[in-house]
N, C-alpha and C positions, 0 to 999 in steps of 0.2 A: 489335902488328900488324907483320907483315913489310912493309917499305917500301923503296924505292930509297934507298940510303945517300946519294947525293949530294943527293937532294931533301931528306932529313931533315937532313943537315948544313947545307945552305943555309938551310932554314927556321928551324932552331934558331939559327943564327948571327945572325939578325935579331931574335930575342927579347931584350928588354932584360935586363940583368944583375939578378938577384934580390938582395934585401938579405941581409946576412950570416946573419941568423937563419933565413931560408928555405933558403939554401945549406946551412946546417948540418943542417937536417932532411932535405934531399935526400941528403946524405952518409950520415947515420945509416940511412936507409932502404935505401940501396944496400949498406952494410956488413952490415946485419942481415937482408938479404933480405926486407924488408917492402914489399909492394906499394903503390905510390902512383900517382897519375895521371902519365902521361908529360907532358912539359913542353908539347908543342904542344896536347895535349888540354885541359890545365887552363887554358892561356892563352886558348884558344877559348872555354871556359865562362865565364871571368872577364870576357871582352868582352861576351858576352851579358848577363851580370849588370849590368855597367856601363850598358848600354842600357836594361835593364828596371828598374834602380834598385830592386832587391828589398830588402825590409825584414825578412821572417821566413822563415828557411830551415830546412827539415827534411832532414837527411842520414841515410841509412841506411848505416852502415859508417864508423866513425871512424878506425880503425887508429891511427897516432901523431898524428892531428890535422892532418896537412898540408894536405889540401883545405880543411877547415873554417877553418883559420887564414888561408889564403890568400884565402878568400872574405871573411872579417871585415876583413882588412887592405885589401881592395879596396873594400869597402862600409862606410864609417865609422859608419853609423847602423844597420847590420843586426844582428839577433840570430840566432844559430845554435843549433839544437836537433839534437843528434847522437847516434845510437844505436850502442852498441858492446857486444858480449857478452863479450869477452875482458877479465877483470878487470885484468890487468897493463897492457894497452893503454889501458884507462880512465884509470888513474892516470898513465900516461906522457903521454897526450894532454892531460889537464888541466895537467900541469907544463909542457908545451911551449906550450900556449896562454898560460899566465901569463908565461912567458919572452918570448913574442912580443908581449906587451902587449894581448892581446884576451881575457884570462881572464874579465872581467866580462860579456862578451857570448857566451861559449862555454859552452853549457849541455849537459852530457852526460847521457844516459839509459842506465844500465847495463841489459844484458839482451839477450835475443834479440828481433829486430825483430818476429817473428811473435807474441810474447807480451806486448809492452808497449804494445799499442794504446790501452788505456784511459789510461795515463799520458800518452802523446803527445797524445791527444785534448784534454787540458786546456790544451795550449799552441796549439791550432789556432785559426784557420785560418792557412795558410802561403802565401807568394807563390811559393816554389820548393820542389820535391822533388828531392833528388839521390840516385839509387840507385847504390850502389857496394859491394855486399856479396856474399853467396853468389849466384853467377851463375845457378844452376839454380832460384833462388827469385825471380827478378826479376818474374815474373807475379803471384806471391803477394804481394810487397811492393807492387806497383802496385795490385792489388785492394784491399789493406787501407788504404793511405795516400792514394791519389789523391783520395778524397772530401774530404779535409782541405784540399785545395788550392783557392784562390780561382779564379774564372773569370778567364781570361787569365794564369793562373799558368804557370810553366815547369817542366818535368820534364826532368832530365838523367839519362840512363842510360849509364854507362861500360862499357867492355869488351864492347860489343855485336858486335864482329867477332872477339874473343877470339883473338888471335895469328894471325889469317888463317884459322882453322879454320872460322868460320861461313860464309865465302865460298867455302870449298873450296880455298883456295890452299895450305893446309897440312893434311896428313893428321891425323886424330885418333889418339891413341896407345893409349887404353884404352876399355873399354865405358863406364866412368863419364864420361869426357870426351866420348865420342860422344853419350851421353844429354844431358849438359848442353848440348852445342852444338845439338842438336835443340830444346831448350827455348828457347835464345836465339833461334834462327831463328823459332820460332813467336811468341815475344814481339815480335820486330821486325816480323813480318808483320802481326800483329794491331794493333799501334800505328800502323803506316803506313796501314792500311786503315780504321781507325775514324773514322766521320764526326764525332765529338765532339772530335777532336784533329787538329792539324796537325803532322806530324813530318817531320824530315829526319835522315838518317843520314850523319854526316860522317866521312870516313876520316882522322881525326886521332887521335893517341894510339893506343889499342887499339880505336878505334871509339866514337864518341860520338853518341848519339841525343838530339836536341833536340826537345822536344814542347811545343806550346802548348795549353792546355786552352780549348777554344772554348765549352763549355756545362757547367753544373753537372751532376754525375753522382752519383747515390745509390750507396751502398756495394754494395747488392744487385744493381745493374746491372753491377758490375765482375766478376761471377763467371766471365764468359767468359775472363778473363785468368788464372785460377788453373790451376795445373799439374794435369794428370790422370795 
């Protein structure tokens, strides 16, 4: 998300230095152009997790394992279940988790998140749902996996401002991007308005939606979130 450079520099300067293994992952992501959470976004999410003391986390979108590894290093008793459809990234993420000392609690589920529901269900319920995959599918991911979340569980949705485009600060570049931005706006609006959830959209990273589940919700009740 586009932000004032001085504000970003000041904010980032206050964040504690990460361990060498995490810094190495950040450098790999930058070198290979692999999207990971921006530093102020993930530090905000980790603080919520410390307060919540989450034990079972479901992540949609593993990439190289950066976010999942950071969550497990922050929460020493937590178990992470993370979905990734790219076979090369699956192997890479497992290797990275082992190198960072969290491999035994890093459980990866290969496949498309829209197709592995039954497998994931065997590990439910979860305390946290973290959505960080295909942006145009956020509503579908939410509809499918939110019912696996416990009451008072947390939902984190990353990139919900998408480079400033969702707020209209930056113009969209293609029809596909315009369509995706519209879907993100719809997702944000529905989540903010829904009476069964309490949500706040934080302008950190690329936009982080933090949601608390107030009531149990059946899967069929989530159909309103699916893309049309």
